[in-house]
C-alpha positions in Angstrom: -14.3 9.8 -0.8 -16.8 12.5 -0.1 -16.4 16.3 0.0 -15.8 16.0 3.8 -12.7 14.0 3.1 -11.1 16.8 1.0 -9.0 18.4 3.8 -7.7 15.1 5.3 -6.8 14.1 1.8 -4.9 17.4 1.2 -3.0 16.7 4.4 -1.9 13.3 3.0 -1.1 14.9 -0.4 1.0 17.6 1.2 2.9 14.9 3.2 3.8 13.2 0.0 5.0 16.4 -1.6 7.4 17.0 1.2 9.0 13.6 0.9 8.8 13.0 -2.9 9.5 16.7 -3.6 6.7 17.9 -5.9 7.6 21.4 -7.0 5.2 24.3 -6.8 4.2 27.1 -4.5 1.4 26.8 -1.9 -1.4 27.8 -4.2 -0.2 25.6 -7.1 0.1 22.6 -4.9 -3.4 23.2 -3.5 -4.8 23.2 -7.0 -2.9 20.1 -8.0 -4.1 18.4 -4.7 -7.7 19.1 -5.6 -7.2 17.6 -9.0 -5.7 14.4 -7.4 -8.7 14.3 -5.1 -11.1 14.3 -8.0 -9.1 11.6 -9.7 -9.1 9.4 -6.6 -12.4 10.1 -5.0 -13.9 6.8 -6.2 -11.9 5.2 -3.4 -12.3 5.5 0.4 -10.0 7.8 2.4 -8.3 4.9 4.2 -7.6 3.2 0.9 -6.0 6.3 -0.5 -3.9 6.9 2.7 -2.8 3.3 2.7 -1.8 3.6 -0.9 0.1 6.8 -0.1 2.2 4.8 2.4 3.0 2.4 -0.5 4.0 5.3 -2.6 6.5 6.5 0.1 8.3 3.2 0.0 8.0 2.3 -3.7 8.1 5.5 -5.7 11.3 7.4 -6.7 9.2 10.4 -8.0 5.9 11.9 -7.0 3.2 9.5 -8.3 0.8 10.3 -11.0 -2.9 9.8 -10.1 -2.9 6.5 -12.1 0.2 5.3 -10.2 -1.4 6.2 -6.9 -4.7 4.4 -7.8 -2.8 1.4 -9.1 -1.6 0.7 -5.5 -5.2 0.5 -4.5 -6.9 -1.4 -7.4 -4.2 -4.2 -7.5 -5.2 -5.1 -3.9 -9.0 -5.3 -4.5 -10.2 -8.9 -4.6 -12.1 -9.5 -7.9 -14.4 -12.1 -6.2 -16.2 -9.4 -4.1 -19.7 -8.9 -5.5 -20.7 -5.5 -6.8 -23.7 -3.7 -5.4 -26.7 -3.4 -7.6 -27.7 0.0 -9.0 -30.4 0.3 -6.3 -28.1 -0.7 -3.5 -25.4 1.7 -4.7 -27.9 4.6 -4.8 -29.0 3.7 -1.2 -25.4 3.4 0.0 -24.4 6.7 -1.5 -27.5 8.5 -0.2 -26.8 7.1 3.3 -23.3 8.5 3.2 -24.6 11.9 2.0 -26.9 11.9 5.1 -24.1 10.8 7.4 -25.9 7.5 7.9 -28.9 8.8 9.7 -32.4 9.5 8.3 -35.7 11.0 9.3 -37.9 9.1 11.8 -40.0 6.5 10.2 -43.8 5.8 10.8 -43.7 2.2 9.4 -45.4 -0.7 11.1 -42.1 -2.0 12.6 -41.1 1.3 14.0 -44.6 1.9 15.4 -44.7 -1.5 17.1 -41.2 -0.9 18.6 -42.1 2.6 19.8 -39.2 4.3 17.9 -41.1 6.6 15.5 -39.5 9.5 17.3 -36.0 8.2 16.6 -33.8 9.0 13.6 -33.2 6.0 11.4 -29.7 4.6 11.2 -27.9 3.0 8.3 -26.1 0.1 9.9 -23.3 -2.3 8.6 -24.1 -5.9 7.7 -22.0 -8.8 8.9 -21.2 -12.3 7.6 -22.0 -15.4 9.6 -18.6 -15.4 11.3 -19.1 -11.8 12.5 -16.9 -10.0 9.9 -18.0 -7.0 7.9 -19.8 -7.9 4.7 -18.0 -6.3 1.8 -19.2 -5.4 -1.6 -17.9 -3.3 -4.5 -19.0 0.0 -6.1 -16.8 -0.1 -9.2 -13.3 -0.5 -7.9 -14.2 0.8 -4.4 -14.7 -1.8 -1.7 -17.4 -0.8 0.9 -19.2 -2.5 3.8 -22.7 -3.5 3.0 -25.4 -1.8 5.0 -29.1 -1.2 5.4 -31.5 1.1 7.2 -32.5 -0.3 10.6 -36.2 -0.2 11.6 -38.2 -1.4 14.6 -36.6 -3.7 17.1 -33.2 -3.5 15.3 -33.3 0.3 15.6 -34.1 -0.1 19.3 -31.1 -2.4 19.8 -28.9 0.1 17.9 -29.8 2.9 20.2 -29.5 0.7 23.3 -26.0 -0.4 22.2 -25.0 3.2 21.7 -26.2 4.3 25.1 -24.3 1.3 26.7 -21.1 2.3 24.9 -21.4 5.9 26.0 -22.1 5.0 29.6 -19.1 2.7 29.7 -16.5 4.8 27.9 -17.8 8.3 28.0 -17.3 11.0 25.4 -13.7 11.6 24.6 -12.4 8.9 26.9 -11.4 6.4 24.3 -7.7 7.3 24.5 -7.7 6.8 28.3 -9.4 3.5 28.2 -7.2 1.9 25.5 -4.7 -0.5 27.1 -2.8 -1.2 23.9 -0.6 1.1 22.1 -2.5 2.8 19.2 -1.2 2.4 15.6 0.7 5.3 14.2 -1.3 7.5 11.9 -0.2 8.2 8.3 1.0 11.7 9.4 3.0 10.2 12.3 4.6 7.7 10.0 5.3 10.4 7.4 7.0 12.5 10.0 9.3 9.7 11.0 10.2 9.1 7.4 10.7 12.7 6.6 12.9 13.2 9.7 15.2 10.5 8.3 15.4 12.0 4.8 18.6 14.0 4.1 17.9 17.7 3.3 18.4 18.5 -0.4 19.5 22.0 -1.3 17.2 23.6 -4.0 18.7 23.8 -7.4 20.0 27.2 -8.4 17.7 29.2 -10.6 18.7 29.9 -14.1 
């Protein structure tokens, strides 16, 4: 996870505290949540949220960071290759830049007439069209590279085609199938079914 994932993570964390009843006032839970974020930030936000759902169904008490992480690491296939140090640095830098870089004056970009375009870090696919995965430690990521020249031209053309077809903000209207419930929606359904527990009397 990156710093931009902190607030979505805290939403997930607070959801777990309501169901598995972690004690503390608002400020204490905020500090504990930030500590959990640091302990789990080597994983992606979707991995952490999926593991949170596992905690809801499997845990009888609020999970420790290692218990939360265990529900992620036990599902990571060991056969997935790890990125090299150079590839890891490039991947992390691309994420820091939100996957777009400064225009490039290289031969490929000059020939394609895209020296005025921002570079894009694009995902790589396997021969059967699936995302090509790799590992950074215990974290599974999609391999990627910086697109230049004709590939960059195709990327921008595909983006414009998508925007023209669907429009900004029209995704929900054009989806014909029922969307999957989010973690918060599932959590709300589970929480609604939980019997209310009166707080223990203070000493």
